[in-house]
BAVOVEX-726588 format. One record per residue (C-alpha): residue in three letters; x, y, z. Coordinates in nm, 2 decimals, decimal comma. Layout:
BEGIN
@resn: ALA; u: X; v: Y; w: Z
...
END
This chain:
BEGIN
@resn: MET; u: 3,58; v: -7,73; w: 0,54
@resn: LYS; u: 3,92; v: -7,88; w: 0,48
@resn: ILE; u: 4,18; v: -7,73; w: 0,71
@resn: ASN; u: 4,53; v: -7,72; w: 0,58
@resn: ALA; u: 4,86; v: -7,55; w: 0,66
@resn: LYS; u: 4,80; v: -7,27; w: 0,42
@resn: ASN; u: 4,46; v: -7,18; w: 0,58
@resn: ILE; u: 4,62; v: -7,18; w: 0,93
@resn: PHE; u: 4,90; v: -6,96; w: 0,81
@resn: LEU; u: 4,66; v: -6,70; w: 0,66
@resn: VAL; u: 4,45; v: -6,70; w: 0,98
@resn: VAL; u: 4,76; v: -6,64; w: 1,20
@resn: ILE; u: 4,88; v: -6,36; w: 0,97
@resn: SER; u: 4,54; v: -6,19; w: 0,98
@resn: LEU; u: 4,51; v: -6,21; w: 1,36
@resn: THR; u: 4,86; v: -6,08; w: 1,40
@resn: THR; u: 4,79; v: -5,78; w: 1,18
@resn: MET; u: 4,47; v: -5,70; w: 1,36
@resn: TYR; u: 4,64; v: -5,73; w: 1,70
@resn: SER; u: 4,93; v: -5,50; w: 1,59
@resn: PHE; u: 4,68; v: -5,24; w: 1,46
@resn: SER; u: 4,46; v: -5,24; w: 1,77
@resn: LYS; u: 4,76; v: -5,24; w: 2,01
@resn: GLY; u: 4,90; v: -4,92; w: 1,87
@resn: GLN; u: 4,59; v: -4,70; w: 1,92
@resn: THR; u: 4,49; v: -4,56; w: 2,26
@resn: PRO; u: 4,15; v: -4,38; w: 2,30
@resn: VAL; u: 4,16; v: -4,11; w: 2,56
@resn: GLY; u: 3,90; v: -3,87; w: 2,70
@resn: GLY; u: 3,78; v: -3,70; w: 3,02
@resn: GLY; u: 3,98; v: -3,60; w: 3,32
@resn: ILE; u: 4,34; v: -3,68; w: 3,41
@resn: TYR; u: 4,38; v: -3,67; w: 3,79
@resn: SER; u: 4,73; v: -3,81; w: 3,85
@resn: ASN; u: 5,06; v: -3,78; w: 3,67
@resn: THR; u: 5,04; v: -3,95; w: 3,34
@resn: THR; u: 5,27; v: -4,04; w: 3,05
@resn: TRP; u: 5,15; v: -4,09; w: 2,69
@resn: SER; u: 5,41; v: -4,33; w: 2,56
@resn: LEU; u: 5,54; v: -4,40; w: 2,21
@resn: ALA; u: 5,45; v: -4,77; w: 2,25
@resn: ASN; u: 5,08; v: -4,68; w: 2,29
@resn: SER; u: 5,08; v: -4,41; w: 2,01
@resn: PRO; u: 4,87; v: -4,28; w: 1,84
@resn: TYR; u: 4,64; v: -4,15; w: 2,11
@resn: ILE; u: 4,29; v: -4,08; w: 1,99
@resn: VAL; u: 4,11; v: -3,79; w: 2,18
@resn: THR; u: 3,75; v: -3,90; w: 2,15
@resn: ASP; u: 3,63; v: -3,65; w: 2,41
@resn: THR; u: 3,80; v: -3,34; w: 2,55
@resn: VAL; u: 4,09; v: -3,43; w: 2,79
@resn: VAL; u: 4,13; v: -3,21; w: 3,09
@resn: VAL; u: 4,45; v: -3,23; w: 3,30
@resn: PHE; u: 4,35; v: -3,12; w: 3,65
@resn: PRO; u: 4,53; v: -2,89; w: 3,89
@resn: GLY; u: 4,87; v: -3,00; w: 4,01
@resn: VAL; u: 4,90; v: -3,29; w: 3,76
@resn: THR; u: 5,16; v: -3,34; w: 3,49
@resn: LEU; u: 5,09; v: -3,49; w: 3,15
@resn: THR; u: 5,41; v: -3,60; w: 2,98
@resn: ILE; u: 5,41; v: -3,68; w: 2,61
@resn: GLU; u: 5,70; v: -3,88; w: 2,49
@resn: PRO; u: 5,90; v: -3,81; w: 2,17
@resn: GLY; u: 5,76; v: -3,96; w: 1,86
@resn: VAL; u: 5,40; v: -3,97; w: 1,99
@resn: THR; u: 5,11; v: -3,87; w: 1,77
@resn: VAL; u: 4,79; v: -3,74; w: 1,92
@resn: LYS; u: 4,48; v: -3,73; w: 1,70
@resn: PHE; u: 4,17; v: -3,54; w: 1,79
@resn: GLU; u: 3,81; v: -3,62; w: 1,69
@resn: ASP; u: 3,62; v: -3,32; w: 1,56
@resn: ASN; u: 3,58; v: -3,02; w: 1,80
@resn: GLN; u: 3,78; v: -3,19; w: 2,08
@resn: ARG; u: 4,07; v: -3,03; w: 2,27
@resn: LEU; u: 4,33; v: -3,09; w: 2,54
@resn: GLU; u: 4,30; v: -2,85; w: 2,83
@resn: ILE; u: 4,59; v: -2,80; w: 3,08
@resn: ARG; u: 4,40; v: -2,66; w: 3,38
@resn: GLN; u: 4,64; v: -2,52; w: 3,65
@resn: ALA; u: 4,85; v: -2,82; w: 3,56
@resn: HIS; u: 5,16; v: -2,89; w: 3,37
@resn: LEU; u: 5,24; v: -3,03; w: 3,02
@resn: ILE; u: 5,57; v: -3,17; w: 2,90
@resn: SER; u: 5,57; v: -3,19; w: 2,52
@resn: VAL; u: 5,94; v: -3,21; w: 2,42
@resn: GLY; u: 6,03; v: -3,41; w: 2,11
@resn: THR; u: 6,36; v: -3,45; w: 1,94
@resn: VAL; u: 6,50; v: -3,36; w: 1,60
@resn: THR; u: 6,44; v: -3,73; w: 1,49
@resn: ASP; u: 6,12; v: -3,80; w: 1,70
@resn: SER; u: 5,89; v: -3,51; w: 1,69
@resn: ILE; u: 5,55; v: -3,50; w: 1,86
@resn: THR; u: 5,24; v: -3,45; w: 1,64
@resn: PHE; u: 4,90; v: -3,31; w: 1,72
@resn: THR; u: 4,65; v: -3,34; w: 1,44
@resn: SER; u: 4,30; v: -3,44; w: 1,34
@resn: ASN; u: 4,17; v: -3,80; w: 1,34
@resn: SER; u: 3,96; v: -3,72; w: 1,03
@resn: SER; u: 4,04; v: -3,89; w: 0,70
@resn: THR; u: 3,96; v: -3,56; w: 0,53
@resn: PRO; u: 4,08; v: -3,29; w: 0,77
@resn: THR; u: 4,02; v: -2,92; w: 0,73
@resn: PRO; u: 4,16; v: -2,62; w: 0,91
@resn: GLY; u: 3,99; v: -2,58; w: 1,25
@resn: ILE; u: 3,83; v: -2,93; w: 1,26
@resn: TRP; u: 3,97; v: -2,99; w: 1,62
@resn: SER; u: 3,98; v: -2,72; w: 1,88
@resn: GLY; u: 4,35; v: -2,71; w: 2,00
@resn: ILE; u: 4,55; v: -2,72; w: 2,32
@resn: PHE; u: 4,41; v: -2,48; w: 2,58
@resn: LEU; u: 4,64; v: -2,35; w: 2,86
@resn: ASN; u: 4,45; v: -2,23; w: 3,17
@resn: GLU; u: 4,65; v: -2,06; w: 3,45
@resn: CYS; u: 4,94; v: -2,30; w: 3,43
@resn: PRO; u: 5,18; v: -2,24; w: 3,72
@resn: ASN; u: 5,50; v: -2,36; w: 3,56
@resn: PRO; u: 5,65; v: -2,26; w: 3,22
@resn: ILE; u: 5,53; v: -2,49; w: 2,94
@resn: GLU; u: 5,77; v: -2,59; w: 2,66
@resn: PHE; u: 5,68; v: -2,72; w: 2,32
@resn: ASN; u: 5,99; v: -2,84; w: 2,14
@resn: TYR; u: 6,00; v: -3,03; w: 1,81
@resn: CYS; u: 5,62; v: -3,05; w: 1,78
@resn: ASN; u: 5,39; v: -3,04; w: 1,48
@resn: PHE; u: 5,04; v: -2,89; w: 1,49
@resn: LYS; u: 4,79; v: -2,95; w: 1,21
@resn: TYR; u: 4,43; v: -2,86; w: 1,14
@resn: ALA; u: 4,35; v: -2,70; w: 1,47
@resn: TYR; u: 4,12; v: -2,40; w: 1,53
@resn: VAL; u: 4,39; v: -2,25; w: 1,76
@resn: ALA; u: 4,67; v: -2,50; w: 1,80
@resn: ILE; u: 4,81; v: -2,34; w: 2,12
@resn: ASP; u: 4,55; v: -2,13; w: 2,29
@resn: LYS; u: 4,57; v: -1,95; w: 2,63
@resn: GLN; u: 4,33; v: -1,81; w: 2,88
@resn: ALA; u: 4,37; v: -1,44; w: 2,83
@resn: TYR; u: 4,56; v: -1,24; w: 3,09
@resn: ASP; u: 4,69; v: -1,55; w: 3,27
@resn: ASN; u: 5,05; v: -1,54; w: 3,38
@resn: ASP; u: 5,15; v: -1,84; w: 3,17
@resn: ILE; u: 5,50; v: -1,86; w: 3,03
@resn: LEU; u: 5,55; v: -2,04; w: 2,71
@resn: VAL; u: 5,86; v: -2,16; w: 2,52
@resn: ILE; u: 5,78; v: -2,28; w: 2,17
@resn: LYS; u: 6,08; v: -2,40; w: 1,97
@resn: ASN; u: 6,16; v: -2,60; w: 1,66
@resn: SER; u: 5,79; v: -2,66; w: 1,59
@resn: ASN; u: 5,57; v: -2,66; w: 1,28
@resn: PHE; u: 5,22; v: -2,51; w: 1,24
@resn: ASN; u: 5,04; v: -2,61; w: 0,93
@resn: PHE; u: 4,68; v: -2,58; w: 0,80
@resn: ASN; u: 4,54; v: -2,43; w: 1,13
@resn: TYR; u: 4,30; v: -2,15; w: 1,15
@resn: SER; u: 4,55; v: -2,00; w: 1,40
@resn: GLY; u: 4,88; v: -2,15; w: 1,50
@resn: ILE; u: 4,91; v: -1,96; w: 1,83
@resn: SER; u: 4,67; v: -1,70; w: 1,98
@resn: ASN; u: 4,55; v: -1,51; w: 2,29
@resn: LEU; u: 4,90; v: -1,46; w: 2,44
@resn: THR; u: 4,78; v: -1,15; w: 2,61
@resn: TYR; u: 4,97; v: -0,91; w: 2,84
@resn: ALA; u: 5,11; v: -1,14; w: 3,12
@resn: ILE; u: 5,35; v: -1,34; w: 2,90
@resn: SER; u: 5,68; v: -1,25; w: 3,06
@resn: GLY; u: 5,95; v: -1,47; w: 2,93
@resn: THR; u: 5,75; v: -1,62; w: 2,64
@resn: THR; u: 5,97; v: -1,72; w: 2,35
@resn: ILE; u: 5,87; v: -1,84; w: 2,00
@resn: ASP; u: 6,20; v: -1,95; w: 1,84
@resn: SER; u: 6,29; v: -2,14; w: 1,52
@resn: CYS; u: 5,93; v: -2,23; w: 1,42
@resn: ASN; u: 5,76; v: -2,26; w: 1,09
@resn: PHE; u: 5,41; v: -2,13; w: 1,02
@resn: GLU; u: 5,27; v: -2,23; w: 0,68
@resn: ASN; u: 4,92; v: -2,24; w: 0,52
@resn: ASN; u: 4,74; v: -2,11; w: 0,82
@resn: THR; u: 4,47; v: -1,84; w: 0,82
@resn: TYR; u: 4,68; v: -1,67; w: 1,09
@resn: GLY; u: 5,03; v: -1,80; w: 1,18
@resn: ILE; u: 5,01; v: -1,62; w: 1,51
@resn: GLY; u: 4,66; v: -1,47; w: 1,58
@resn: ARG; u: 4,70; v: -1,25; w: 1,88
@resn: ILE; u: 5,01; v: -1,17; w: 2,09
@resn: ILE; u: 5,03; v: -0,86; w: 2,30
@resn: ARG; u: 5,30; v: -0,71; w: 2,53
@resn: GLY; u: 5,51; v: -0,91; w: 2,76
@resn: PHE; u: 5,84; v: -0,83; w: 2,93
@resn: ASP; u: 6,12; v: -1,04; w: 2,78
@resn: ALA; u: 5,89; v: -1,19; w: 2,53
@resn: ILE; u: 6,02; v: -1,24; w: 2,17
@resn: ILE; u: 5,95; v: -1,40; w: 1,83
@resn: LYS; u: 6,27; v: -1,49; w: 1,65
@resn: ASN; u: 6,43; v: -1,71; w: 1,38
@resn: SER; u: 6,09; v: -1,82; w: 1,25
@resn: ASN; u: 5,93; v: -1,85; w: 0,91
@resn: PHE; u: 5,58; v: -1,74; w: 0,81
@resn: ILE; u: 5,49; v: -1,87; w: 0,46
@resn: ASN; u: 5,17; v: -1,87; w: 0,26
@resn: ASN; u: 4,94; v: -1,77; w: 0,55
@resn: GLN; u: 4,65; v: -1,52; w: 0,51
@resn: THR; u: 4,84; v: -1,32; w: 0,78
@resn: GLY; u: 5,17; v: -1,42; w: 0,92
@resn: ILE; u: 5,13; v: -1,23; w: 1,26
@resn: ARG; u: 4,80; v: -1,06; w: 1,33
@resn: ALA; u: 4,75; v: -0,82; w: 1,62
@resn: ALA; u: 5,11; v: -0,82; w: 1,73
@resn: GLN; u: 5,15; v: -0,55; w: 1,99
@resn: GLY; u: 5,47; v: -0,45; w: 2,16
@resn: ILE; u: 5,65; v: -0,78; w: 2,09
@resn: PRO; u: 6,01; v: -0,77; w: 1,96
@resn: ILE; u: 6,04; v: -0,97; w: 1,63
@resn: GLU; u: 6,38; v: -1,05; w: 1,49
@resn: ASN; u: 6,55; v: -1,26; w: 1,22
@resn: CYS; u: 6,22; v: -1,39; w: 1,08
@resn: VAL; u: 6,11; v: -1,46; w: 0,72
@resn: TYR; u: 5,76; v: -1,36; w: 0,58
@resn: ILE; u: 5,71; v: -1,48; w: 0,23
@resn: SER; u: 5,39; v: -1,52; w: 0,01
@resn: ASN; u: 5,14; v: -1,43; w: 0,28
@resn: GLN; u: 4,86; v: -1,18; w: 0,21
@resn: ILE; u: 4,99; v: -0,97; w: 0,50
@resn: GLY; u: 5,32; v: -1,04; w: 0,66
@resn: ILE; u: 5,28; v: -0,85; w: 0,99
@resn: PHE; u: 4,98; v: -0,66; w: 1,12
@resn: ARG; u: 5,11; v: -0,45; w: 1,41
@resn: THR; u: 4,85; v: -0,31; w: 1,65
@resn: GLY; u: 5,07; v: -0,17; w: 1,92
@resn: GLY; u: 5,42; v: -0,02; w: 1,96
@resn: LEU; u: 5,70; v: -0,02; w: 2,21
@resn: GLY; u: 5,87; v: -0,31; w: 2,03
@resn: TYR; u: 6,06; v: -0,36; w: 1,71
@resn: ILE; u: 6,08; v: -0,56; w: 1,39
@resn: LYS; u: 6,45; v: -0,62; w: 1,31
@resn: ASN; u: 6,66; v: -0,81; w: 1,06
@resn: CYS; u: 6,36; v: -0,97; w: 0,89
@resn: LEU; u: 6,30; v: -1,07; w: 0,52
@resn: ILE; u: 5,96; v: -0,96; w: 0,41
@resn: ASP; u: 5,91; v: -1,07; w: 0,06
@resn: SER; u: 5,62; v: -1,12; w: -0,19
@resn: ASN; u: 5,33; v: -1,06; w: 0,05
@resn: SER; u: 5,04; v: -0,98; w: -0,18
@resn: THR; u: 4,86; v: -0,71; w: 0,02
@resn: ALA; u: 5,13; v: -0,57; w: 0,24
@resn: GLY; u: 5,45; v: -0,66; w: 0,41
@resn: ILE; u: 5,40; v: -0,47; w: 0,73
@resn: ILE; u: 5,09; v: -0,27; w: 0,85
@resn: LEU; u: 5,14; v: -0,04; w: 1,14
@resn: SER; u: 4,81; v: 0,06; w: 1,31
@resn: HIS; u: 4,87; v: 0,19; w: 1,65
@resn: THR; u: 4,96; v: 0,50; w: 1,85
@resn: GLY; u: 5,28; v: 0,38; w: 2,03
@resn: ASP; u: 5,64; v: 0,41; w: 1,93
@resn: ASP; u: 5,76; v: 0,12; w: 1,72
@resn: GLU; u: 6,07; v: 0,05; w: 1,51
@resn: ILE; u: 6,14; v: -0,13; w: 1,19
@resn: ILE; u: 6,52; v: -0,18; w: 1,16
@resn: ASN; u: 6,75; v: -0,34; w: 0,91
@resn: CYS; u: 6,48; v: -0,54; w: 0,72
@resn: GLN; u: 6,46; v: -0,63; w: 0,35
@resn: ILE; u: 6,12; v: -0,54; w: 0,23
@resn: LYS; u: 6,06; v: -0,63; w: -0,13
@resn: HIS; u: 5,81; v: -0,76; w: -0,39
@resn: ASN; u: 5,51; v: -0,68; w: -0,17
@resn: GLY; u: 5,19; v: -0,51; w: -0,27
@resn: ILE; u: 5,27; v: -0,24; w: -0,02
@resn: GLY; u: 5,60; v: -0,26; w: 0,16
@resn: ILE; u: 5,50; v: -0,07; w: 0,47
@resn: TYR; u: 5,17; v: 0,09; w: 0,55
@resn: ASP; u: 5,19; v: 0,32; w: 0,85
@resn: SER; u: 4,83; v: 0,44; w: 0,91
@resn: LEU; u: 4,92; v: 0,65; w: 1,21
@resn: ALA; u: 5,22; v: 0,84; w: 1,12
@resn: TYR; u: 5,20; v: 1,09; w: 1,41
@resn: SER; u: 5,26; v: 0,80; w: 1,65
@resn: GLY; u: 5,64; v: 0,83; w: 1,64
@resn: ASN; u: 5,71; v: 0,50; w: 1,46
@resn: LYS; u: 6,07; v: 0,48; w: 1,34
@resn: ILE; u: 6,16; v: 0,32; w: 1,00
@resn: ARG; u: 6,53; v: 0,32; w: 0,95
@resn: MET; u: 6,82; v: 0,13; w: 0,78
@resn: ASN; u: 6,59; v: -0,09; w: 0,57
@resn: ILE; u: 6,60; v: -0,20; w: 0,21
@resn: ILE; u: 6,26; v: -0,13; w: 0,05
@resn: GLU; u: 6,26; v: -0,21; w: -0,32
@resn: ASN; u: 6,05; v: -0,36; w: -0,60
@resn: ASN; u: 5,72; v: -0,33; w: -0,41
@resn: THR; u: 5,41; v: -0,21; w: -0,60
@resn: ILE; u: 5,41; v: 0,07; w: -0,35
@resn: GLY; u: 5,71; v: 0,11; w: -0,12
@resn: THR; u: 5,56; v: 0,30; w: 0,18
@resn: ILE; u: 5,23; v: 0,46; w: 0,26
@resn: VAL; u: 5,22; v: 0,71; w: 0,55
@resn: SER; u: 4,87; v: 0,84; w: 0,63
END
């Protein structure tokens, strides 16, 4: 074979391309036993087997990093700490490694008795079964801000009882089965300034959680409320095909100063004797405005 400058040039280009591609992927799996950083330089990280961050250890994910999960794999933070804080220009993305992903194809991020508050800021979550999941009844505190949840079975779920201080703020939930699957009672917990668009249910099984300044558009059900002692305030609830708000509980709850319009049913209060308060709202152009039964 005759070797010439053109052939050498093509070989060099080919090797450089292969090196650049391989250098930028980092497979991860198994236990993390010491403080670890997933860096932008080594992104994307491919989770080939479930990653467990063990007690007392911190995993830091740098802004701009992408984490891709093989089918059915997850990241577990086990009595450990996770720092996942992106920026407005360099968000962090958690998604599937499949070329044809479907909702629920990877398991999610599982928080298990984390001793320190965990913050997700400027993060994207796609195609998880439950993108942010939590061991029920653990005293974990979550702050989730400026983040997007798309094409998950559930964006967030199992935030149950001991969630004092948990905040969901300025997030977008679109094209999920459940934007938020299950969130129940917590002192100082709040959902605010967030958008729920084109989900099967925007928030399901929301009990005793204040919800304010949120938008629910084009879901089947905007909010399914299963417990009182909270409020829904200053929200736009528009064009939800089955119902804007369903109240199904026996505790006091309030719907205040909301615009509720173009829904199948504006408000369905199935337990009217419970003392729910519906006041100072605009309820118009729904197929049925309010059902009290």
